[in-house]
TORTOR-312711 format. One record per residue (C-alpha): x, z, y. Coordinates in pm, whole numbers, padded with zeros to 5 digits, always signed. Example, Ala and Ser with C-alpha at 12.3 -4.5 7.8 and 13.67 -1.06 7.14 Angstrom:
<rs>
+01230+00780-00450 +01367+00714-00106 
</rs>
This chain:
<rs>
-00659+22737+32691 -00389+23001+32764 -00017+22908+32817 +00085+23193+32574 +00070+23132+32190 -00265+23187+32058 -00300+23468+31805 -00575+23571+31553 -00727+23859+31608 -00948+24064+31356 -01194+24274+31568 -01442+24512+31372 -01811+24537+31516 -01845+24217+31709 -02223+24238+31735 -02243+24408+32052 -02099+24638+32313 -01724+24661+32351 -01668+24465+32036 -01853+24178+32163 -01671+24165+32483 -01335+24204+32341 -01414+23883+32109 -01524+23707+32387 -01253+23752+32607 -01008+23670+32345 -01207+23351+32273 -01222+23225+32639 -00824+23277+32641 -00813+23061+32342 -00746+23260+32089 -00898+23291+31699 -01117+23539+31623 -01214+23713+31301 -01491+23947+31395 -01678+24182+31174 -02060+24223+31144 -02269+24398+30918 -02586+24151+30871 -02569+23802+30770 -02832+23723+31041 -02562+23805+31296 -02303+23547+31186 -02418+23229+31333 -02473+23368+31687 -02092+23476+31649 -01959+23148+31528 -02136+22986+31796 -01952+23155+32056 -01658+22932+32005 -01711+22681+31707 -01355+22670+31485 -01230+22967+31632 -01502+23260+31600 -01492+23315+31245 -01785+23583+31158 -01692+23827+30840 -01985+24012+30695 -01823+24367+30649 -01906+24722+30656 -01633+24933+30745 -01745+25246+30545 -01745+25020+30248 -01351+25119+30191 -01328+24950+29861 -01450+24591+29940 -01221+24593+30269 -00887+24472+30098 -01064+24154+29939 -01290+24069+30226 -01001+24076+30450 -00760+23919+30239 -00981+23626+30200 -01025+23608+30565 -00672+23594+30621 -00624+23310+30328 -00919+23110+30547 -00819+23163+30898 -00461+23270+30906 -00255+23572+30919 -00392+23855+31142 -00159+23905+31451 -00379+24183+31622 -00622+24416+31454 -00869+24585+31668 -01023+24875+31508 -01343+24869+31713 -01652+24969+31467 -01804+25311+31510 -02069+25489+31662 -02136+25794+31868 -02290+26143+31715 -02466+26370+31966 -02545+26742+31826 -02389+27095+31843 -02183+27172+31572 -02403+27451+31440 -02714+27219+31434 -02541+26925+31294 -02485+26901+30905 -02181+26823+30684 -02343+26488+30610 -02348+26416+30963 -01989+26485+30989 -01896+26273+30690 -02081+25983+30813 -01891+26008+31150 -01565+26034+31009 -01624+25770+30741 -01709+25514+31052 -01460+25636+31281 -01189+25748+31099 -01176+25639+30740 -01289+25296+30791 -01044+25221+31067 -00753+25351+30830 -00870+25116+30542 -00852+24817+30771 -00544+24919+30883 -00430+24966+30529 -00531+24599+30465 -00349+24412+30733 -00009+24619+30727 +00165+24471+30426 +00125+24129+30582 +00236+24265+30928 +00517+24452+30766 +00629+24114+30588 +00643+23900+30915 +00776+24190+31125 +00546+24152+31378 +00192+24284+31478 -00040+24476+31677 -00302+24739+31574 -00531+24847+31875 -00756+25170+31754 -01050+25181+31994 -01114+25569+32047 -01243+25731+32325 -01162+25975+32633 -01348+26210+32364 -01015+26150+32169 -00843+26365+32435 -01074+26551+32635 -01387+26723+32501 -01731+26766+32594 -01992+26993+32454 -02265+26826+32238 -02063+26557+32070 -01830+26789+31891 -01815+26591+31559 -01738+26233+31752 -01456+26410+31954 -01317+26534+31627 -01326+26219+31505 -01174+26031+31797 -00893+26320+31819 -00805+26216+31432 -00791+25847+31497 -00573+25909+31806 -00337+26118+31585 -00304+25876+31319 -00241+25600+31555 +00052+25789+31752 +00212+25872+31412 +00152+25542+31235 +00314+25402+31537 +00635+25601+31464 +00612+25475+31107 +00597+25103+31193 +00797+25054+31493 +01129+24952+31297 +00898+24677+31144 +00820+24529+31491 +00453+24662+31460 +00302+24808+31762 +00001+25081+31755 -00188+25151+32046 -00480+25402+32081 -00722+25235+32348 -00934+25523+32495 -01208+25404+32713 -01422+25614+32933 -01799+25512+33000 -01863+25146+32980 -02209+24978+33013 -02285+24949+32663 -02547+25051+32449 -02321+25350+32308 -02545+25646+32454 -02875+25438+32370 -03009+25314+32031 -02635+25309+31904 -02599+25699+31904 -02713+25926+31621 -02884+26217+31761 -02935+26536+31551 -03277+26691+31643 -03239+26994+31833 -03334+27339+31647 -03170+27643+31801 -03274+27761+32103 -02986+27945+32229 -02819+27584+32298 -03106+27464+32504 -02916+27582+32865 -02606+27399+32715 -02784+27062+32540 -03073+26977+32754 -02903+26905+33060 -02647+26696+32874 -02892+26487+32665 -03105+26424+32953 -02777+26303+33172 -02650+26077+32901 -02994+25917+32861 -03034+25851+33210 -02691+25715+33267 -02725+25466+32969 -02717+25105+33076 -02551+25247+33420 -02219+25332+33307 -01925+25262+33571 -01697+25066+33298 -01762+24681+33288 -01701+24564+32940 -01562+24201+33077 -01291+24394+33246 -01228+24607+32946 -01163+24277+32745 -00907+24158+33009 -00711+24474+32963 -00720+24423+32607 -00575+24098+32654 -00297+24232+32884 -00200+24510+32629 -00171+24246+32370 +00080+24039+32575 +00276+24355+32711 +00655+24309+32544 +00621+24718+32548 +00273+24797+32495 +00194+25193+32562 +00138+25431+32271 -00202+25531+32450 -00410+25359+32722 -00696+25493+32892 -00953+25280+33044 -01175+25351+33356 -01127+25598+33655 -01352+25849+33504 -01103+25865+33183 -00810+25908+33364 -00971+26178+33633 -01077+26377+33330 -00760+26359+33134 -00552+26455+33430 -00761+26731+33490 -00745+26848+33134 -00364+26805+33154 -00326+27008+33454 -00526+27283+33280 -00306+27268+32973 +00010+27318+33161 -00133+27614+33345 -00242+27769+33026 +00097+27709+32855 +00246+27880+33116 +00018+28171+33153 +00093+28241+32764 +00464+28136+32771 +00595+28484+32678 +00360+28535+32369 +00419+28185+32240 +00825+28250+32269 +00755+28594+32077 +00761+28506+31731 +01099+28385+31660 +01343+28554+31480 +01549+28761+31709 +01884+28608+31764 
</rs>
């Protein structure tokens, strides 16, 4: 058991990937974890991770209307949620012109609207208790962009913005909000978990074919260790002043720093035009 006070975590998407790693790490540290799964068949395996402290919850985060009652019942049975980890989501691969509006709606339903519904479910209790930590798992793709995952980047940019603004709204209530932005971790995100739009426009072959091939080849060989990501999550939860945004992985940091340098250079190059729109003094 840990020397610090055990907390109750609510982690979405604990059947596999980073969600399972986050849940396992929290359980090993002595915390209680309410973990959402989409299938009843997955409940027993999760409960067996730590009998009495691993609490499976059957919930699809895109079933927005069901979330308040399901989360409320879970809190009544297990206890108030101290830490919400919005992890559930998926990646969509496809250039914008080839992808449908339905693809976009499904991507935002899982990656943006679901997490917002979860936040709205736990915020009243956290606000009443004047404490809590919301951690939204975004992505380095919520700050940098890559061709071929346009809708995914858009959804993660949206969740980043919502996280940052929400943090300013609730800071006075003792609630902290952090966007946790991983780079490439050794999960099935780029494998069976990714939704891929079929290719249809030859003009994009030069862009998409190498990207799709490289992503599929790298699946299962990514540099990030999910178990170490879980330890980083626990350190974040125990930090007295957690950051607004935390990137995970050398790859994420390198690409973010590269983008920041480019942004600074571009802002400087266009400084005069940017400042030309004010009324004259």
